[in-house]
C-alpha positions as CSV (number, residue, x, y, z in Angstrom):
1,X,-91.5,140.3,-215.8
2,X,-89.8,140.5,-212.5
3,X,-87.9,143.8,-211.7
4,X,-84.1,143.9,-212.1
5,X,-82.2,144.2,-209.0
6,X,-79.5,146.7,-209.1
7,X,-76.9,145.2,-206.7
8,X,-74.5,148.2,-206.7
9,X,-77.4,150.4,-205.7
10,X,-78.2,148.0,-202.9
11,X,-74.5,148.1,-201.6
12,X,-74.4,151.9,-201.7
13,X,-77.6,152.4,-200.1
14,X,-76.9,150.1,-197.2
15,X,-73.5,151.7,-196.6
16,X,-75.0,155.1,-196.8
17,X,-77.5,153.9,-194.1
18,X,-80.6,154.3,-196.1
19,X,-83.5,152.7,-194.4
20,X,-85.3,151.6,-197.7
21,X,-82.3,150.0,-199.0
22,X,-81.5,148.3,-195.8
23,X,-84.9,146.8,-195.7
24,X,-84.7,145.7,-199.4
25,X,-81.2,144.2,-198.7
26,X,-82.6,142.0,-195.7
27,X,-85.6,141.1,-197.8
28,X,-83.2,139.9,-200.6
29,X,-81.1,137.7,-198.0
30,X,-84.3,136.3,-196.6
31,X,-85.6,135.2,-200.1
32,X,-85.7,131.5,-200.8
33,X,-85.7,132.0,-204.6
34,X,-82.6,130.4,-206.0
35,X,-81.9,133.4,-208.2
36,X,-82.2,135.8,-205.2
37,X,-79.9,133.4,-203.1
38,X,-77.2,134.0,-205.7
39,X,-77.6,137.7,-205.7
40,X,-77.8,137.9,-201.7
41,X,-74.4,136.1,-201.5
42,X,-72.8,138.6,-203.9
43,X,-74.3,141.4,-201.9
44,X,-73.0,140.0,-198.5
45,X,-69.5,139.4,-200.1
46,X,-69.3,143.1,-200.7
47,X,-70.7,144.2,-197.3
48,X,-68.6,141.9,-195.3
49,X,-65.5,144.0,-195.2
50,X,-67.8,146.8,-193.5
51,X,-69.2,144.6,-191.0
52,X,-68.0,143.1,-187.6
53,X,-67.6,146.1,-185.5
54,X,-71.0,146.1,-183.6
55,X,-72.0,144.6,-180.2
56,X,-74.1,141.5,-181.0
57,X,-76.5,140.7,-178.1
58,X,-79.1,137.9,-178.2
59,X,-82.1,138.2,-175.9
60,X,-84.2,135.2,-175.3
61,X,-86.7,133.9,-172.6
62,X,-90.0,132.2,-172.1
63,X,-93.2,133.4,-173.8
64,X,-94.7,136.3,-171.8
65,X,-91.5,137.3,-170.1
66,X,-91.7,140.8,-171.9
67,X,-88.9,140.6,-174.4
68,X,-90.3,143.1,-176.8
69,X,-91.2,145.6,-174.1
70,X,-87.7,145.1,-172.7
71,X,-86.0,145.7,-176.0
72,X,-88.1,148.8,-176.4
73,X,-86.9,150.2,-173.1
74,X,-83.2,149.1,-173.4
75,X,-83.0,150.2,-177.0
76,X,-84.4,153.7,-176.3
77,X,-81.9,154.1,-173.4
78,X,-79.1,153.1,-175.7
79,X,-80.1,155.5,-178.7
80,X,-80.3,158.3,-175.9
81,X,-76.7,157.5,-175.2
82,X,-75.7,157.9,-178.9
83,X,-75.8,154.3,-180.1
84,X,-77.4,153.2,-183.3
85,X,-79.6,150.1,-182.5
86,X,-80.7,147.5,-184.9
87,X,-83.2,145.0,-183.6
88,X,-83.8,141.6,-185.4
89,X,-87.1,140.4,-184.0
90,X,-88.0,136.8,-184.8
91,X,-91.7,135.7,-184.6
92,X,-92.9,132.1,-184.6
93,X,-94.5,130.8,-187.9
94,X,-97.7,128.6,-187.6
95,X,-97.0,125.0,-188.2
96,X,-100.5,124.7,-189.8
97,X,-100.8,127.8,-192.0
98,X,-97.1,128.9,-192.2
99,X,-98.0,132.5,-191.4
100,X,-96.5,134.8,-188.8
101,X,-98.1,137.7,-187.1
102,X,-94.8,139.7,-186.8
103,X,-96.3,141.6,-184.0
104,X,-93.2,142.3,-181.8
105,X,-92.7,145.7,-183.5
106,X,-96.0,146.8,-182.4
107,X,-94.8,146.6,-178.8
108,X,-91.9,148.6,-179.5
109,X,-93.7,151.9,-179.7
110,X,-90.8,154.2,-179.1
111,X,-88.0,152.2,-180.8
112,X,-89.9,151.7,-184.0
113,X,-90.1,155.4,-184.5
114,X,-86.6,156.2,-183.3
115,X,-84.6,157.6,-186.2
116,X,-81.5,156.0,-184.5
117,X,-83.0,152.6,-184.5
118,X,-84.1,150.1,-187.1
119,X,-86.6,147.3,-186.2
120,X,-86.9,144.4,-188.5
121,X,-89.4,141.6,-187.6
122,X,-88.8,138.2,-189.5
123,X,-90.7,134.8,-189.3
124,X,-89.0,131.6,-188.2
125,X,-90.5,129.8,-191.3
126,X,-90.0,126.5,-189.6
127,X,-86.4,127.0,-188.3
128,X,-85.8,125.7,-184.9
129,X,-83.6,127.4,-182.3
130,X,-85.7,130.6,-181.9
131,X,-84.1,132.4,-184.8
132,X,-84.8,132.8,-188.5
133,X,-82.6,131.1,-191.3
134,X,-81.2,134.5,-192.6
135,X,-80.6,136.0,-189.1
136,X,-76.9,135.8,-189.4
137,X,-76.8,137.3,-192.8
138,X,-79.2,140.0,-191.5
139,X,-76.8,140.9,-188.9
140,X,-73.9,141.4,-191.5
141,X,-76.3,143.9,-193.4
142,X,-77.2,145.9,-190.2
143,X,-73.5,146.2,-189.2
144,X,-72.5,147.4,-192.7
145,X,-75.2,150.1,-192.4
146,X,-73.3,151.5,-189.3
147,X,-75.4,150.2,-186.5
148,X,-73.1,149.6,-183.5
149,X,-75.6,147.6,-181.4
150,X,-77.4,144.7,-182.9
151,X,-80.0,143.0,-180.6
152,X,-81.4,139.7,-181.7
153,X,-84.8,138.9,-180.1
154,X,-85.8,135.2,-180.4
155,X,-89.2,133.6,-180.1
156,X,-90.1,132.3,-176.7
157,X,-87.8,129.4,-175.9
158,X,-87.7,126.4,-173.7
159,X,-84.8,124.3,-172.4
160,X,-83.2,123.4,-175.7
161,X,-83.7,126.1,-178.3
162,X,-80.3,127.9,-178.1
163,X,-79.3,128.7,-181.6
164,X,-79.0,132.4,-180.9
165,X,-76.0,131.8,-178.6
166,X,-74.1,130.7,-181.7
167,X,-74.4,134.0,-183.4
168,X,-73.9,136.8,-180.9
169,X,-71.2,137.9,-178.5
170,X,-73.4,138.1,-175.4
171,X,-76.5,136.2,-174.6
172,X,-79.1,137.7,-172.3
173,X,-81.7,135.5,-170.7
174,X,-84.8,137.1,-169.5
175,X,-86.9,135.1,-166.9
176,X,-89.7,135.7,-164.5
177,X,-90.3,135.1,-160.8
178,X,-92.1,132.0,-159.6
179,X,-90.9,129.8,-162.6
180,X,-89.3,127.0,-160.6
181,X,-86.7,126.4,-157.8
182,X,-83.0,126.0,-158.1
183,X,-83.3,122.5,-159.5
184,X,-85.5,123.6,-162.2
185,X,-83.1,126.4,-162.9
186,X,-80.2,123.8,-163.3
187,X,-82.3,121.8,-165.7
188,X,-82.8,124.7,-168.1
189,X,-80.1,124.1,-170.8
190,X,-80.6,127.7,-172.1
191,X,-79.3,128.7,-168.6
192,X,-75.9,127.2,-169.3
193,X,-75.3,129.4,-172.3
194,X,-76.5,132.8,-170.7
195,X,-73.8,135.4,-170.2
196,X,-76.2,137.6,-168.2
197,X,-79.6,136.7,-166.7
198,X,-82.3,139.2,-165.7
199,X,-85.5,138.6,-163.8
200,X,-87.9,141.0,-165.5
201,X,-91.2,142.6,-164.2
202,X,-89.5,143.6,-160.9
203,X,-92.0,146.2,-160.2
204,X,-95.0,146.9,-157.9
205,X,-96.1,143.8,-155.8
206,X,-93.8,141.6,-157.8
207,X,-90.5,143.4,-157.0
208,X,-90.0,141.2,-153.8
209,X,-90.5,137.9,-155.8
210,X,-88.2,139.0,-158.5
211,X,-85.4,139.7,-156.1
212,X,-85.9,136.4,-154.4
213,X,-85.9,134.6,-157.9
214,X,-82.6,136.3,-158.8
215,X,-81.1,135.1,-155.5
216,X,-82.4,131.5,-156.2
217,X,-81.0,131.6,-159.7
218,X,-77.6,132.8,-158.6
219,X,-77.3,130.0,-156.2
220,X,-78.2,127.5,-159.1
221,X,-75.5,129.0,-161.1
222,X,-73.0,128.5,-158.3
223,X,-73.7,124.9,-158.5
224,X,-73.2,124.9,-162.2
225,X,-70.1,126.9,-162.2
226,X,-68.3,125.9,-158.8
227,X,-64.8,126.9,-160.2
228,X,-65.8,130.2,-161.6
229,X,-63.4,133.1,-160.5
230,X,-66.0,135.8,-160.7
231,X,-66.7,138.4,-163.2
232,X,-64.6,141.6,-163.7
233,X,-65.6,144.4,-161.5
234,X,-66.1,148.0,-162.9
235,X,-62.8,149.6,-163.5
236,X,-60.8,146.4,-163.3
237,X,-58.8,144.9,-166.2
238,X,-59.8,141.2,-166.5
239,X,-57.0,138.7,-166.6
240,X,-56.5,136.3,-169.5
241,X,-57.5,133.4,-167.3
242,X,-60.5,135.0,-165.9
243,X,-63.8,133.0,-165.9
244,X,-67.0,134.8,-166.4
245,X,-69.7,134.3,-163.8
246,X,-73.1,135.2,-165.4
247,X,-74.5,137.9,-163.1
248,X,-78.2,137.6,-162.1
249,X,-80.0,140.9,-161.9
250,X,-83.6,142.1,-161.6
251,X,-85.1,144.8,-163.7
252,X,-88.2,146.4,-164.8
253,X,-88.8,147.1,-168.6
254,X,-92.1,149.0,-167.7
255,X,-90.4,151.4,-165.3
256,X,-86.9,151.3,-166.9
257,X,-85.2,150.4,-163.7
258,X,-82.1,148.3,-163.6
259,X,-81.5,148.7,-167.4
260,X,-78.3,150.8,-166.9
261,X,-76.8,148.1,-164.6
262,X,-77.6,145.3,-166.9
263,X,-76.1,147.1,-169.9
264,X,-73.1,147.7,-167.9
265,X,-72.7,144.0,-167.3
266,X,-73.2,143.2,-170.8
267,X,-70.3,145.7,-171.6
268,X,-68.1,144.0,-169.0
269,X,-68.7,140.6,-170.5
270,X,-67.8,141.9,-174.0
271,X,-64.7,143.7,-172.6
272,X,-63.6,140.4,-170.9
273,X,-63.9,138.6,-174.3
274,X,-62.2,141.2,-176.2
275,X,-59.3,141.7,-173.8
276,X,-58.5,138.0,-173.6
277,X,-58.8,137.4,-177.4
278,X,-61.9,135.3,-176.9
279,X,-64.2,137.4,-178.8
280,X,-62.3,137.0,-182.1
281,X,-62.1,133.2,-181.3
282,X,-65.8,133.0,-180.5
283,X,-66.7,134.7,-183.9
284,X,-64.5,132.2,-185.8
285,X,-66.0,129.3,-184.0
286,X,-69.4,130.6,-184.7
287,X,-68.6,130.7,-188.5
288,X,-67.4,127.0,-188.4
289,X,-70.6,126.1,-186.5
290,X,-72.6,128.0,-189.2
291,X,-70.8,126.1,-191.9
292,X,-71.9,122.8,-190.6
293,X,-75.4,124.1,-190.1
294,X,-75.4,125.1,-193.8
295,X,-74.1,121.6,-194.7
296,X,-77.0,119.8,-192.8
297,X,-79.6,122.1,-194.4
298,X,-78.2,121.7,-197.8
299,X,-78.0,117.8,-197.5
300,X,-81.6,117.6,-196.1
301,X,-82.7,119.8,-199.0
302,X,-81.0,117.6,-201.6
303,X,-82.5,114.5,-199.9
304,X,-85.9,115.8,-200.2
305,X,-85.5,116.7,-203.8
306,X,-83.8,113.6,-205.0
307,X,-85.9,111.7,-207.6
308,X,-85.3,108.2,-206.2
309,X,-86.2,109.4,-202.6
310,X,-89.4,111.2,-203.9
311,X,-90.4,107.9,-205.7
312,X,-89.7,105.6,-202.7
313,X,-90.9,107.8,-199.9
314,X,-94.8,107.4,-200.3
315,X,-94.5,103.6,-200.3
316,X,-92.3,103.7,-197.2
317,X,-94.5,106.1,-195.4
318,X,-97.5,103.9,-196.0
319,X,-95.6,100.9,-194.8
320,X,-94.8,102.8,-191.6
321,X,-98.3,103.9,-191.0
322,X,-99.6,100.4,-191.4
323,X,-96.9,98.9,-189.2
324,X,-95.4,96.6,-192.0
325,X,-92.2,98.5,-192.0
326,X,-90.2,99.9,-189.1
327,X,-89.1,103.5,-188.9
328,X,-85.4,102.4,-188.8
329,X,-85.8,100.3,-191.9
330,X,-87.6,103.0,-193.8
331,X,-85.0,105.5,-192.9
332,X,-82.1,103.2,-194.0
333,X,-83.8,102.5,-197.3
334,X,-84.3,106.3,-198.0
335,X,-80.6,107.0,-197.2
336,X,-79.5,104.0,-199.3
337,X,-81.5,105.4,-202.4
338,X,-79.9,108.7,-201.8
339,X,-76.4,107.5,-201.4
340,X,-76.4,104.9,-204.2
341,X,-76.7,107.6,-206.9
342,X,-74.0,109.6,-205.5
343,X,-76.0,112.8,-205.2
344,X,-73.1,115.3,-204.8
345,X,-73.8,117.8,-207.5
346,X,-73.4,121.5,-206.3
347,X,-76.9,123.1,-206.1
348,X,-78.7,126.3,-205.1
349,X,-76.7,128.7,-203.0
350,X,-73.7,126.6,-203.4
351,X,-73.1,127.5,-206.9
352,X,-70.1,129.8,-207.8
353,X,-71.8,133.2,-207.1
354,X,-68.9,135.2,-208.5
355,X,-69.4,133.4,-211.8
356,X,-73.1,134.4,-211.8
357,X,-74.4,130.8,-212.3
358,X,-78.0,130.2,-212.8
359,X,-80.2,128.2,-210.5
360,X,-80.1,124.5,-210.6
361,X,-83.0,122.6,-212.4
362,X,-84.1,120.9,-209.2
363,X,-83.9,124.1,-207.0
364,X,-87.6,124.9,-207.2
365,X,-88.5,121.4,-205.8
366,X,-86.2,121.8,-202.7
367,X,-87.8,122.5,-199.3
368,X,-84.9,123.9,-197.5
369,X,-81.7,123.9,-199.5
370,X,-82.6,127.1,-201.1
371,X,-82.7,128.8,-197.7
372,X,-79.2,127.6,-196.7
373,X,-76.5,130.3,-196.7
374,X,-73.5,129.7,-199.1
375,X,-69.9,129.2,-198.3
376,X,-68.8,132.6,-199.4
377,X,-70.5,134.2,-196.4
378,X,-67.3,133.1,-194.6
379,X,-64.4,135.7,-195.0
380,X,-61.8,134.5,-197.6
381,X,-59.0,136.2,-195.8
382,X,-59.6,134.5,-192.5
383,X,-61.0,137.6,-190.6
384,X,-64.0,137.6,-188.6
385,X,-67.1,139.6,-189.6
């Protein structure tokens, strides 16, 4: 018999900052079991009024850029300044075995034992965009626990995996020297979303190359943002029509150099957003974006679980493999089978959580819909978490 989850104990433990309760709460919101999804949304509903005051920073970059080492150095610096730092580190899951090493925490030797920090590794579990399905909900838990800086470390990303930018206030992109010229920099879609860019490993014999790469990236950004008015300088109050120009800096996580300047730029970016009202607007837009992401995942889950689709799919897949049916025709027939039966019943996490409804009969068969967050993650009073 499964142990009973005392939701009130979870809420009190998180609000009191108890590490064991925080870990259990995140495990609950990450669970794909239908009964856990219902409890998780009730938990988040109670935690939402206590969330929303932290600085949310997404950190991304190519594999090998040193994200974990960088976060260890930056987080240690921030805790020494009195901040409480939460790190949500996302590790890639194997497409063959489904497993994940969750090894980022091992590289954060200082931060993982710092009493002012909390490091939580999570697997992507097939989610694209460099983050885990429950990352947004985990942010709510960490903020309710009193952490005033939340760092979201993504998996190594390429030119299109940019989901993290839609859940944080500031997006920091780490890069390396000798990874392409200005044209290559312009081609990187992730570069368009970055608020601050840092060329890491600017130490020893690589320092000159890192500074040169920073200058080249700055030149690429000028081509991408020709109308930018420039970022706010220290001590200046940004105007409401100011346009942020992403600064390009060089730093060394190993030596700790340049981290203070980098954090100052991140603070300036957040101050600009806050003073112009764009911070609240950005978070509201992120909630809307998450709503539609949730709809897409739920619809895909219902499609996979639909009995007519499950009956028809093997035959169509065989036809596509043999070349007797085109992929477009197969897709149209699958969608027609799904639509003709009017599959609109509320399932999984979309049930009325406050009513305490049980899991749907088909929930155990769904591949992704059990992972989708429910609508009541959105504040009912219009506020932004």
